[in-house]
KEVOMAR-490850 format. One record per residue: residue number from 0; chain; x, y, z of N, C-alpha, C, O, CB in turn. Coordinates in nm, 4 decimals, always signed. Glycine has a CB too. Layout:
+-----+---+----------+----------+----------+----------+----------+----------+----------+----------+----------+----------+----------+----------+----------+----------+----------+
!   k ! c !       nu !       nv !       nw !      cau !      cav !      caw !       cu !       cv !       cw !       ou !       ov !       ow !      cbu !      cbv !      cbw !
+-----+---+----------+----------+----------+----------+----------+----------+----------+----------+----------+----------+----------+----------+----------+----------+----------+
! NUM ! A !        X !        Y !        Z !        X !        Y !        Z !        X !        Y !        Z !        X !        Y !        Z !        X !        Y !        Z !
...
+-----+---+----------+----------+----------+----------+----------+----------+----------+----------+----------+----------+----------+----------+----------+----------+----------+
This chain:
+-----+---+----------+----------+----------+----------+----------+----------+----------+----------+----------+----------+----------+----------+----------+----------+----------+
!   k ! c !       nu !       nv !       nw !      cau !      cav !      caw !       cu !       cv !       cw !       ou !       ov !       ow !      cbu !      cbv !      cbw !
+-----+---+----------+----------+----------+----------+----------+----------+----------+----------+----------+----------+----------+----------+----------+----------+----------+
!   0 ! A ! +10.2314 ! +12.6753 ! -10.4266 ! +10.3081 ! +12.7659 ! -10.3434 ! +10.4175 ! +12.6867 ! -10.2717 ! +10.3865 ! +12.5913 ! -10.2004 ! +10.2163 ! +12.8392 ! -10.2418 !
!   1 ! A ! +10.5468 ! +12.7244 ! -10.2890 ! +10.6554 ! +12.6517 ! -10.2239 ! +10.6485 ! +12.6670 ! -10.0731 ! +10.6070 ! +12.7700 ! -10.0200 ! +10.7906 ! +12.7003 ! -10.2753 !
!   2 ! A ! +10.6898 ! +12.5624 ! -10.0074 ! +10.6947 ! +12.5666 !  -9.8612 ! +10.8396 ! +12.5639 !  -9.8166 ! +10.9264 ! +12.5132 !  -9.8877 ! +10.6158 ! +12.4484 !  -9.7985 !
!   3 ! A ! +10.8648 ! +12.6176 !  -9.7006 ! +10.9996 ! +12.6166 !  -9.6442 ! +11.0348 ! +12.4754 !  -9.6000 ! +10.9497 ! +12.4066 !  -9.5437 ! +11.0110 ! +12.7156 !  -9.5252 !
!   4 ! A ! +11.1575 ! +12.4301 !  -9.6237 ! +11.1959 ! +12.2978 !  -9.5751 ! +11.2022 ! +12.2997 !  -9.4229 ! +11.2273 ! +12.4039 !  -9.3625 ! +11.3321 ! +12.2538 !  -9.6350 !
!   5 ! A ! +11.1794 ! +12.1844 !  -9.3615 ! +11.1867 ! +12.1798 !  -9.2156 ! +11.3275 ! +12.2130 !  -9.1674 ! +11.4255 ! +12.1883 !  -9.2376 ! +11.1442 ! +12.0417 !  -9.1640 !
!   6 ! A ! +11.3364 ! +12.2675 !  -9.0505 ! +11.4649 ! +12.3011 !  -8.9904 ! +11.5326 ! +12.1720 !  -8.9467 ! +11.4687 ! +12.0887 !  -8.8824 ! +11.4475 ! +12.3989 !  -8.8699 !
!   7 ! A ! +11.6612 ! +12.1526 !  -8.9799 ! +11.7307 ! +12.0303 !  -8.9400 ! +11.7350 ! +12.0158 !  -8.7887 ! +11.7489 ! +12.1141 !  -8.7159 ! +11.8722 ! +12.0288 !  -8.9964 !
!   8 ! A ! +11.7233 ! +11.8943 !  -8.7433 ! +11.7315 ! +11.8645 !  -8.6008 ! +11.8768 ! +11.8376 !  -8.5657 ! +11.9156 ! +11.7225 !  -8.5455 ! +11.6413 ! +11.7432 !  -8.5628 !
!   9 ! A ! +11.9571 ! +11.9423 !  -8.5584 ! +12.1007 ! +11.9275 !  -8.5353 ! +12.1324 ! +11.8872 !  -8.3924 ! +12.2342 ! +11.8228 !  -8.3671 ! +12.1721 ! +12.0563 !  -8.5683 !
!  10 ! A ! +12.0460 ! +11.9244 !  -8.2991 ! +12.0741 ! +11.8924 !  -8.1597 ! +12.0645 ! +11.7427 !  -8.1329 ! +12.1390 ! +11.6899 !  -8.0503 ! +11.9787 ! +11.9673 !  -8.0687 !
!  11 ! A ! +11.9734 ! +11.6733 !  -8.2020 ! +11.9600 ! +11.5294 !  -8.1784 ! +12.0778 ! +11.4542 !  -8.2380 ! +12.1116 ! +11.3449 !  -8.1925 ! +11.8284 ! +11.4769 !  -8.2373 !
!  12 ! A ! +12.1411 ! +11.5129 !  -8.3411 ! +12.2544 ! +11.4474 !  -8.4041 ! +12.2161 ! +11.3268 !  -8.4872 ! +12.3037 ! +11.2508 !  -8.5286 ! +12.3521 ! +11.4064 !  -8.3007 !
!  13 ! A ! +12.0875 ! +11.3069 !  -8.5130 ! +12.0445 ! +11.1908 !  -8.5915 ! +12.0864 ! +11.2064 !  -8.7367 ! +12.0622 ! +11.3098 !  -8.7989 ! +11.8920 ! +11.1720 !  -8.5820 !
!  14 ! A ! +12.1482 ! +11.1047 !  -8.7886 ! +12.1885 ! +11.1033 !  -8.9292 ! +12.0807 ! +11.0292 !  -9.0066 ! +12.0920 ! +10.9092 !  -9.0315 ! +12.3298 ! +11.0360 !  -8.9490 !
!  15 ! A ! +11.9763 ! +11.1015 !  -9.0443 ! +11.8608 ! +11.0362 !  -9.1028 ! +11.8349 ! +11.0757 !  -9.2479 ! +11.7269 ! +11.0492 !  -9.3007 ! +11.7404 ! +11.0666 !  -9.0210 !
!  16 ! A ! +11.9319 ! +11.1384 !  -9.3125 ! +11.9148 ! +11.1810 !  -9.4511 ! +12.0333 ! +11.1315 !  -9.5335 ! +12.1480 ! +11.1663 !  -9.5057 ! +11.9016 ! +11.3358 !  -9.4608 !
!  17 ! A ! +12.0046 ! +11.0501 !  -9.6350 ! +12.1111 ! +11.0003 !  -9.7213 ! +12.1493 ! +11.1068 !  -9.8228 ! +12.0628 ! +11.1672 !  -9.8862 ! +12.0680 ! +10.8705 !  -9.7926 !
!  18 ! A ! +12.2786 ! +11.1292 !  -9.8378 ! +12.3302 ! +11.2284 !  -9.9317 ! +12.3656 ! +11.1552 ! -10.0608 ! +12.4467 ! +11.0626 ! -10.0606 ! +12.4551 ! +11.3049 !  -9.8728 !
!  19 ! A ! +12.3039 ! +11.1977 ! -10.1706 ! +12.3280 ! +11.1292 ! -10.2978 ! +12.3933 ! +11.2189 ! -10.4021 ! +12.4247 ! +11.1733 ! -10.5121 ! +12.1981 ! +11.0755 ! -10.3524 !
!  20 ! A ! +12.4138 ! +11.3443 ! -10.3690 ! +12.4754 ! +11.4365 ! -10.4646 ! +12.6204 ! +11.3964 ! -10.4903 ! +12.6923 ! +11.3628 ! -10.3963 ! +12.4681 ! +11.5820 ! -10.4128 !
!  21 ! A ! +12.6642 ! +11.3994 ! -10.6151 ! +12.8040 ! +11.3669 ! -10.6445 ! +12.8981 ! +11.4708 ! -10.5852 ! +12.8624 ! +11.5879 ! -10.5726 ! +12.8260 ! +11.3567 ! -10.7957 !
!  22 ! A ! +13.0172 ! +11.4280 ! -10.5493 ! +13.1154 ! +11.5195 ! -10.4924 ! +13.2165 ! +11.5659 ! -10.5951 ! +13.2871 ! +11.6639 ! -10.5716 ! +13.1867 ! +11.4541 ! -10.3771 !
!  23 ! A ! +13.2252 ! +11.4990 ! -10.7068 ! +13.3228 ! +11.5373 ! -10.8094 ! +13.2558 ! +11.5318 ! -10.9459 ! +13.1698 ! +11.4471 ! -10.9704 ! +13.4483 ! +11.4444 ! -10.8058 !
!  24 ! A ! +13.2950 ! +11.6212 ! -11.0332 ! +13.2388 ! +11.6199 ! -11.1679 ! +13.3442 ! +11.5858 ! -11.2725 ! +13.3121 ! +11.5737 ! -11.3907 ! +13.1759 ! +11.7546 ! -11.1999 !
!  25 ! A ! +13.4686 ! +11.5703 ! -11.2307 ! +13.5754 ! +11.5471 ! -11.3279 ! +13.6411 ! +11.4101 ! -11.3135 ! +13.7541 ! +11.3923 ! -11.3588 ! +13.6801 ! +11.6540 ! -11.3144 !
!  26 ! A ! +13.5750 ! +11.3145 ! -11.2530 ! +13.6288 ! +11.1802 ! -11.2375 ! +13.5575 ! +11.1084 ! -11.1245 ! +13.4708 ! +11.1650 ! -11.0580 ! +13.7799 ! +11.1846 ! -11.2116 !
!  27 ! A ! +13.5944 ! +10.9857 ! -11.1042 ! +13.5343 ! +10.9077 ! -10.9961 ! +13.5990 ! +10.9471 ! -10.8638 ! +13.7203 ! +10.9660 ! -10.8554 ! +13.5501 ! +10.7552 ! -11.0218 !
!  28 ! A ! +13.5167 ! +10.9587 ! -10.7623 ! +13.5642 ! +10.9949 ! -10.6291 ! +13.5896 ! +10.8670 ! -10.5487 ! +13.5123 ! +10.7714 ! -10.5554 ! +13.4612 ! +11.0871 ! -10.5562 !
!  29 ! A ! +13.6989 ! +10.8672 ! -10.4730 ! +13.7392 ! +10.7521 ! -10.3919 ! +13.7597 ! +10.7981 ! -10.2481 ! +13.8335 ! +10.8937 ! -10.2240 ! +13.8693 ! +10.6858 ! -10.4480 !
!  30 ! A ! +13.6951 ! +10.7314 ! -10.1516 ! +13.7122 ! +10.7632 ! -10.0102 ! +13.8300 ! +10.6855 !  -9.9550 ! +13.8529 ! +10.5701 !  -9.9911 ! +13.5839 ! +10.7317 !  -9.9302 !
!  31 ! A ! +13.9051 ! +10.7511 !  -9.8661 ! +14.0235 ! +10.6909 !  -9.8052 ! +13.9989 ! +10.6692 !  -9.6568 ! +13.9526 ! +10.7589 !  -9.5864 ! +14.1485 ! +10.7797 !  -9.8271 !
!  32 ! A ! +14.0299 ! +10.5505 !  -9.6110 ! +14.0192 ! +10.5171 !  -9.4698 ! +14.1530 ! +10.4589 !  -9.4266 ! +14.2143 ! +10.3818 !  -9.5005 ! +13.9013 ! +10.4168 !  -9.4426 !
!  33 ! A ! +14.1986 ! +10.4953 !  -9.3072 ! +14.3271 ! +10.4469 !  -9.2578 ! +14.3138 ! +10.4001 !  -9.1134 ! +14.2230 ! +10.4410 !  -9.0410 ! +14.4346 ! +10.5566 !  -9.2691 !
!  34 ! A ! +14.4056 ! +10.3142 !  -9.0737 ! +14.4269 ! +10.2850 !  -8.9318 ! +14.5765 ! +10.2931 !  -8.9084 ! +14.6568 ! +10.2502 !  -8.9913 ! +14.3688 ! +10.1433 !  -8.8904 !
!  35 ! A ! +14.6121 ! +10.3486 !  -8.7943 ! +14.7534 ! +10.3722 !  -8.7659 ! +14.8226 ! +10.2501 !  -8.7080 ! +14.9449 ! +10.2383 !  -8.7158 ! +14.7682 ! +10.4879 !  -8.6710 !
!  36 ! A ! +14.7450 ! +10.1590 !  -8.6499 ! +14.8009 ! +10.0297 !  -8.6109 ! +14.6892 !  +9.9260 !  -8.6133 ! +14.5723 !  +9.9600 !  -8.6317 ! +14.8678 ! +10.0370 !  -8.4694 !
!  37 ! A ! +14.7253 !  +9.8007 !  -8.5948 ! +14.6307 !  +9.6908 !  -8.6136 ! +14.5147 !  +9.6939 !  -8.5147 ! +14.4111 !  +9.6326 !  -8.5406 ! +14.7027 !  +9.5594 !  -8.6017 !
!  38 ! A ! +14.5290 !  +9.7628 !  -8.4032 ! +14.4220 !  +9.7661 !  -8.3036 ! +14.3256 !  +9.8834 !  -8.3233 ! +14.2195 !  +9.8865 !  -8.2609 ! +14.4817 !  +9.7727 !  -8.1650 !
!  39 ! A ! +14.3607 !  +9.9796 !  -8.4089 ! +14.2759 ! +10.0960 !  -8.4315 ! +14.1677 ! +10.0660 !  -8.5341 ! +14.1932 !  +9.9965 !  -8.6324 ! +14.3597 ! +10.2149 !  -8.4770 !
!  40 ! A ! +14.0464 ! +10.1180 !  -8.5120 ! +13.9437 ! +10.1067 !  -8.6160 ! +13.9775 ! +10.2017 !  -8.7310 ! +14.0482 ! +10.3004 !  -8.7104 ! +13.8019 ! +10.1381 !  -8.5583 !
!  41 ! A ! +13.9281 ! +10.1734 !  -8.8510 ! +13.9551 ! +10.2659 !  -8.9618 ! +13.8872 ! +10.4005 !  -8.9377 ! +13.7793 ! +10.4076 !  -8.8790 ! +13.9073 ! +10.2056 !  -9.0955 !
!  42 ! A ! +13.9528 ! +10.5071 !  -8.9844 ! +13.8933 ! +10.6410 !  -8.9777 ! +13.9031 ! +10.7030 !  -9.1163 ! +13.9951 ! +10.6740 !  -9.1926 ! +13.9648 ! +10.7311 !  -8.8698 !
!  43 ! A ! +13.8070 ! +10.7884 !  -9.1471 ! +13.8051 ! +10.8538 !  -9.2771 ! +13.9201 ! +10.9532 !  -9.2821 ! +13.9350 ! +11.0364 !  -9.1926 ! +13.6684 ! +10.9245 !  -9.3033 !
!  44 ! A ! +14.0022 ! +10.9443 !  -9.3878 ! +14.1208 ! +11.0293 !  -9.3979 ! +14.1140 ! +11.1265 !  -9.5144 ! +14.2068 ! +11.2047 !  -9.5349 ! +14.2439 ! +10.9441 !  -9.4112 !
!  45 ! A ! +14.0058 ! +11.1229 !  -9.5909 ! +13.9945 ! +11.2140 !  -9.7039 ! +13.9424 ! +11.1417 !  -9.8264 ! +13.8859 ! +11.0327 !  -9.8174 ! +14.1288 ! +11.2785 !  -9.7343 !
!  46 ! A ! +13.9626 ! +11.2045 !  -9.9406 ! +13.9191 ! +11.1443 ! -10.0661 ! +14.0082 ! +11.1939 ! -10.1790 ! +14.0753 ! +11.2964 ! -10.1670 ! +13.7703 ! +11.1772 ! -10.0950 !
!  47 ! A ! +14.0075 ! +11.1204 ! -10.2870 ! +14.0799 ! +11.1588 ! -10.4078 ! +13.9866 ! +11.1389 ! -10.5266 ! +13.8911 ! +11.0614 ! -10.5199 ! +14.2121 ! +11.0755 ! -10.4247 !
!  48 ! A ! +14.0150 ! +11.2088 ! -10.6339 ! +13.9432 ! +11.1906 ! -10.7592 ! +14.0404 ! +11.1278 ! -10.8572 ! +14.1498 ! +11.1795 ! -10.8796 ! +13.8854 ! +11.3262 ! -10.8140 !
!  49 ! A ! +13.9994 ! +11.0155 ! -10.9156 ! +14.0887 ! +10.9433 ! -11.0060 ! +14.0052 ! +10.8643 ! -11.1062 ! +13.8921 ! +10.8259 ! -11.0767 ! +14.1841 ! +10.8490 ! -10.9269 !
!  50 ! A ! +14.0615 ! +10.8399 ! -11.2253 ! +13.9872 ! +10.7681 ! -11.3286 ! +13.9816 ! +10.6165 ! -11.3062 ! +13.8982 ! +10.5486 ! -11.3660 ! +14.0488 ! +10.7961 ! -11.4627 !
!  51 ! A ! +14.0698 ! +10.5629 ! -11.2205 ! +14.0729 ! +10.4178 ! -11.1991 ! +14.1180 ! +10.3869 ! -11.0569 ! +14.1714 ! +10.4723 ! -10.9861 ! +14.1666 ! +10.3491 ! -11.3014 !
!  52 ! A ! +14.0947 ! +10.2618 ! -11.0174 ! +14.1360 ! +10.2169 ! -10.8843 ! +14.2872 ! +10.2285 ! -10.8683 ! +14.3354 ! +10.2699 ! -10.7629 ! +14.0909 ! +10.0716 ! -10.8596 !
!  53 ! A ! +14.3608 ! +10.1929 ! -10.9701 ! +14.5067 ! +10.1956 ! -10.9619 ! +14.5588 ! +10.3374 ! -10.9374 ! +14.6465 ! +10.3577 ! -10.8535 ! +14.5679 ! +10.1387 ! -11.0902 !
!  54 ! A ! +14.5052 ! +10.4348 ! -11.0101 ! +14.5466 ! +10.5738 ! -10.9924 ! +14.5032 ! +10.6233 ! -10.8541 ! +14.5776 ! +10.6961 ! -10.7885 ! +14.4868 ! +10.6639 ! -11.1042 !
!  55 ! A ! +14.3835 ! +10.5845 ! -10.8097 ! +14.3354 ! +10.6247 ! -10.6766 ! +14.4273 ! +10.5707 ! -10.5673 ! +14.4568 ! +10.6412 ! -10.4709 ! +14.1908 ! +10.5748 ! -10.6538 !
!  56 ! A ! +14.4726 ! +10.4466 ! -10.5815 ! +14.5632 ! +10.3875 ! -10.4824 ! +14.6964 ! +10.4627 ! -10.4803 ! +14.7504 ! +10.4892 ! -10.3729 ! +14.5868 ! +10.2374 ! -10.5128 !
!  57 ! A ! +14.7495 ! +10.4969 ! -10.5968 ! +14.8743 ! +10.5748 ! -10.6028 ! +14.8589 ! +10.7096 ! -10.5339 ! +14.9446 ! +10.7504 ! -10.4556 ! +14.9175 ! +10.5956 ! -10.7484 !
!  58 ! A ! +14.7483 ! +10.7790 ! -10.5639 ! +14.7251 ! +10.9097 ! -10.5026 ! +14.7052 ! +10.8961 ! -10.3517 ! +14.7582 ! +10.9763 ! -10.2748 ! +14.6029 ! +10.9781 ! -10.5665 !
!  59 ! A ! +14.6305 ! +10.7970 ! -10.3096 ! +14.6048 ! +10.7751 ! -10.1674 ! +14.7331 ! +10.7439 ! -10.0925 ! +14.7549 ! +10.7928 !  -9.9816 ! +14.5046 ! +10.6619 ! -10.1481 !
!  60 ! A ! +14.8174 ! +10.6627 ! -10.1534 ! +14.9443 ! +10.6277 ! -10.0890 ! +15.0310 ! +10.7514 ! -10.0691 ! +15.0929 ! +10.7678 !  -9.9640 ! +15.0200 ! +10.5231 ! -10.1724 !
!  61 ! A ! +15.0356 ! +10.8381 ! -10.1694 ! +15.1129 ! +10.9626 ! -10.1556 ! +15.0518 ! +11.0554 ! -10.0519 ! +15.1237 ! +11.1231 !  -9.9784 ! +15.1222 ! +11.0348 ! -10.2899 !
!  62 ! A ! +14.9187 ! +11.0586 ! -10.0460 ! +14.8493 ! +11.1508 !  -9.9570 ! +14.8527 ! +11.1075 !  -9.8110 ! +14.8846 ! +11.1885 !  -9.7239 ! +14.7070 ! +11.1658 ! -10.0012 !
!  63 ! A ! +14.8207 ! +10.9823 !  -9.7825 ! +14.8074 ! +10.9382 !  -9.6429 ! +14.8820 ! +10.8095 !  -9.6106 ! +14.8818 ! +10.7662 !  -9.4954 ! +14.6632 ! +10.9196 !  -9.6103 !
!  64 ! A ! +14.9448 ! +10.7482 !  -9.7080 ! +15.0084 ! +10.6189 !  -9.6869 ! +15.1150 ! +10.6160 !  -9.5798 ! +15.1279 ! +10.5168 !  -9.5081 ! +15.0673 ! +10.5736 !  -9.8120 !
!  65 ! A ! +15.1912 ! +10.7224 !  -9.5675 ! +15.2998 ! +10.7234 !  -9.4692 ! +15.2493 ! +10.7262 !  -9.3255 ! +15.3228 ! +10.6910 !  -9.2332 ! +15.3895 ! +10.8424 !  -9.4931 !
!  66 ! A ! +15.1233 ! +10.7682 !  -9.3056 ! +15.0668 ! +10.7780 !  -9.1716 ! +14.9853 ! +10.6559 !  -9.1320 ! +14.9284 ! +10.6525 !  -9.0229 ! +14.9811 ! +10.9002 !  -9.1618 !
!  67 ! A ! +14.9789 ! +10.5568 !  -9.2179 ! +14.8872 ! +10.4461 !  -9.1933 ! +14.9567 ! +10.3118 !  -9.2024 ! +15.0451 ! +10.2906 !  -9.2853 ! +14.7724 ! +10.4508 !  -9.2909 !
!  68 ! A ! +14.9145 ! +10.2215 !  -9.1151 ! +14.9567 ! +10.0833 !  -9.1290 ! +14.8686 ! +10.0139 !  -9.2317 ! +14.9144 !  +9.9286 !  -9.3078 ! +14.9511 ! +10.0100 !  -8.9932 !
!  69 ! A ! +14.7404 ! +10.0525 !  -9.2324 ! +14.6442 !  +9.9946 !  -9.3246 ! +14.5705 ! +10.1070 !  -9.3966 ! +14.5314 ! +10.2059 !  -9.3346 ! +14.5447 !  +9.9017 !  -9.2502 !
!  70 ! A ! +14.5517 ! +10.0920 !  -9.5266 ! +14.4845 ! +10.1922 !  -9.6086 ! +14.3742 ! +10.1235 !  -9.6889 ! +14.3982 ! +10.0229 !  -9.7556 ! +14.5857 ! +10.2650 !  -9.7031 !
!  71 ! A ! +14.2526 ! +10.1794 !  -9.6818 ! +14.1409 ! +10.1328 !  -9.7625 ! +14.1083 ! +10.2419 !  -9.8634 ! +14.0980 ! +10.3591 !  -9.8273 ! +14.0163 ! +10.0977 !  -9.6739 !
!  72 ! A ! +14.0919 ! +10.2039 !  -9.9896 ! +14.0521 ! +10.2964 ! -10.0957 ! +13.9207 ! +10.2420 ! -10.1514 ! +13.9171 ! +10.1358 ! -10.2135 ! +14.1641 ! +10.3100 ! -10.2092 !
!  73 ! A ! +13.8127 ! +10.3172 ! -10.1279 ! +13.6783 ! +10.2695 ! -10.1618 ! +13.6109 ! +10.3642 ! -10.2593 ! +13.6196 ! +10.4858 ! -10.2422 ! +13.5924 ! +10.2542 ! -10.0353 !
!  74 ! A ! +13.5433 ! +10.3114 ! -10.3619 ! +13.4679 ! +10.4004 ! -10.4506 ! +13.3631 ! +10.4762 ! -10.3683 ! +13.2833 ! +10.4146 ! -10.2975 ! +13.3999 ! +10.3197 ! -10.5665 !
!  75 ! A ! +13.3633 ! +10.6060 ! -10.3774 ! +13.2722 ! +10.6878 ! -10.2962 ! +13.1261 ! +10.6582 ! -10.3283 ! +13.0399 ! +10.6704 ! -10.2413 ! +13.3007 ! +10.8364 ! -10.3180 !
!  76 ! A ! +13.0974 ! +10.6189 ! -10.4537 ! +12.9579 ! +10.5894 ! -10.4863 ! +12.9116 ! +10.4573 ! -10.4272 ! +12.7944 ! +10.4218 ! -10.4398 ! +12.9390 ! +10.5872 ! -10.6362 !
!  77 ! A ! +13.0018 ! +10.3842 ! -10.3631 ! +12.9669 ! +10.2614 ! -10.2926 ! +12.9613 ! +10.2829 ! -10.1413 ! +12.9288 ! +10.1908 ! -10.0664 ! +13.0673 ! +10.1515 ! -10.3261 !
!  78 ! A ! +12.9929 ! +10.4039 ! -10.0970 ! +12.9907 ! +10.4386 !  -9.9549 ! +12.8666 ! +10.5224 !  -9.9291 ! +12.8417 ! +10.6197 ! -10.0003 ! +13.1207 ! +10.5155 !  -9.9121 !
!  79 ! A ! +12.7897 ! +10.4863 !  -9.8295 ! +12.6697 ! +10.5626 !  -9.7963 ! +12.7072 ! +10.6758 !  -9.7027 ! +12.7649 ! +10.6537 !  -9.5962 ! +12.5616 ! +10.4720 !  -9.7323 !
!  80 ! A ! +12.6733 ! +10.7992 !  -9.7444 ! +12.6947 ! +10.9168 !  -9.6600 ! +12.5615 ! +10.9548 !  -9.6007 ! +12.4598 ! +10.9517 !  -9.6699 ! +12.7570 ! +11.0359 !  -9.7401 !
!  81 ! A ! +12.5600 ! +10.9908 !  -9.4736 ! +12.4364 ! +11.0314 !  -9.4087 ! +12.4590 ! +11.1606 !  -9.3341 ! +12.5695 ! +11.1890 !  -9.2877 ! +12.3851 ! +10.9221 !  -9.3137 !
!  82 ! A ! +12.3526 ! +11.2391 !  -9.3230 ! +12.3566 ! +11.3654 !  -9.2508 ! +12.2204 ! +11.3867 !  -9.1860 ! +12.1268 ! +11.3109 !  -9.2116 ! +12.3938 ! +11.4845 !  -9.3457 !
!  83 ! A ! +12.2090 ! +11.4886 !  -9.1028 ! +12.0791 ! +11.5192 !  -9.0448 ! +11.9858 ! +11.5687 !  -9.1543 ! +12.0325 ! +11.6187 !  -9.2566 ! +12.0922 ! +11.6242 !  -8.9317 !
!  84 ! A ! +11.8580 ! +11.5562 !  -9.1354 ! +11.7586 ! +11.5904 !  -9.2366 ! +11.7772 ! +11.7330 !  -9.2869 ! +11.7864 ! +11.8278 !  -9.2089 ! +11.6181 ! +11.5729 !  -9.1805 !
!  85 ! A ! +11.7825 ! +11.7457 !  -9.4194 ! +11.7872 ! +11.8745 !  -9.4880 ! +11.9096 ! +11.9601 !  -9.4562 ! +11.9132 ! +12.0770 !  -9.4944 ! +11.6655 ! +11.9512 !  -9.4545 !
!  86 ! A ! +12.0078 ! +11.9067 !  -9.3889 ! +12.1290 ! +11.9837 !  -9.3616 ! +12.2092 ! +11.9958 !  -9.4896 ! +12.2135 ! +11.9020 !  -9.5693 ! +12.2139 ! +11.9179 !  -9.2494 !
!  87 ! A ! +12.2711 ! +12.1071 !  -9.5097 ! +12.3543 ! +12.1278 !  -9.6280 ! +12.4988 ! +12.0965 !  -9.5906 ! +12.5519 ! +12.1511 !  -9.4940 ! +12.3405 ! +12.2742 !  -9.6828 !
!  88 ! A ! +12.5621 ! +12.0077 !  -9.6681 ! +12.6989 ! +11.9674 !  -9.6381 ! +12.7935 ! +12.0869 !  -9.6437 ! +12.8922 ! +12.0907 !  -9.5703 ! +12.7451 ! +11.8589 !  -9.7355 !
!  89 ! A ! +12.7650 ! +12.1841 !  -9.7294 ! +12.8536 ! +12.2998 !  -9.7411 ! +12.8565 ! +12.3829 !  -9.6123 ! +12.9509 ! +12.4584 !  -9.5892 ! +12.8097 ! +12.3873 !  -9.8583 !
!  90 ! A ! +12.7554 ! +12.3691 !  -9.5307 ! +12.7493 ! +12.4447 !  -9.4055 ! +12.8108 ! +12.3708 !  -9.2887 ! +12.8017 ! +12.4172 !  -9.1751 ! +12.6073 ! +12.4786 !  -9.3731 !
!  91 ! A ! +12.8729 ! +12.2572 !  -9.3137 ! +12.9298 ! +12.1766 !  -9.2040 ! +13.0772 ! +12.1974 !  -9.1932 ! +13.1418 ! +12.1380 !  -9.1069 ! +12.9009 ! +12.0290 !  -9.2236 !
+-----+---+----------+----------+----------+----------+----------+----------+----------+----------+----------+----------+----------+----------+----------+----------+----------+
């Protein structure tokens, strides 16, 4: 008999569930991080889907390059995403 999943503890804000579901089915996903000047920490600026690092960098530069002093393009499958337990990303 199936049981109901526990209700996410959204009030605590604990990010205790690793998200492993792929975000793209038509290519490799790349996360973009930018800082607007040398003293700012990097912030997540979005993502692109591209077949290679070179294409991802081109797309990232067009998308967010003009707003950033520094741009990081990271393979999304190398970035750990976390959320509260059993929370659905589509509902966020």
